[in-house]
Structure formats: structure tokens, C-alpha cells
C-alpha positions, 0 to 999 in steps of 0.5 A: 213485148206487152205492158199491162198496168192495173190498179186493183180495187180502185173504186170498188170495195176499197179494200187493200189496193195495189198498183201493178204493171206487168212486162211480158216478152217472149222470153221473160215476164216481170211484174211490178207491184206496190201496195196502196193504203185502203180508204174506209169502205164507208163513203161518209168516212172518206173525208178530204184529208183521207182522200188526199193522203190516198192520192198522195200515196198513189202518186208517190208509188206510181213515181217509184214504180216508173223508176223501177220500170225504167231501170228494168228496161234500161237493163234489158236494153243493155242486155240486148245490145250486148247480145247483138254486139256479140253476134255482130262480132262473130258474124264479122269474124266469120265473113273475114275468115270466108274472104281470106279462105286459103290465105294467111292472116297478117293480124294473126301471124306474128 
């Protein structure tokens, strides 16, 4: 499992910006992406109010993305637990059958 998080074009051309996080695992990949407002490309037009609005949007999008990532990871953990539980039950049943080979099983005999 690997995570990459990137904020594209943060401080370069100031064109359309995006906040991106990528989850990579052997069996799946999930990309989380969110658009951010663009700052004017002319530094003289980047006033405090514009920068403050940009940072506010960045913080809001980062928080929202964190919630999305947490929801995704919780779902993956539940899927993993269910898969492990299923294989553990199957293994326990197989072990029980091996122990009782040739004997009657009182639980299954009515």
C-alpha cells in the first residue's frame, strides 16, 4: 500500500490547481482529487484577500479529502476483516473435520 499526495501547480504558473492523493495497493488503486481556485498569474494582482481566499479553499478541500480518504480506508479495513473472518471460519471448520475424521459430529447429528 502506498500513498502519494500532490498539489499540482502550487506556486508555478498558478493555472488551474488541484489537490490529489493516490492510494495504491497490489489489487487496487484509488485517486482522490479536488480542484482549487486559481490565483492570478500576475504577482502584482495577488492581494492578501485573494491569497487568503485561496488558502481557505485549500484548507477546506484538504479537510474534505481527508474525510473521503478516511471513509475509503475504513471501508477497505472492513472488507479485509470480513475476508479474514471468512477464511478463519473455513480453516477452523476444516481443522474440526480433521480432528473428528471417522467420528460422528454431535452438533450436526440431530
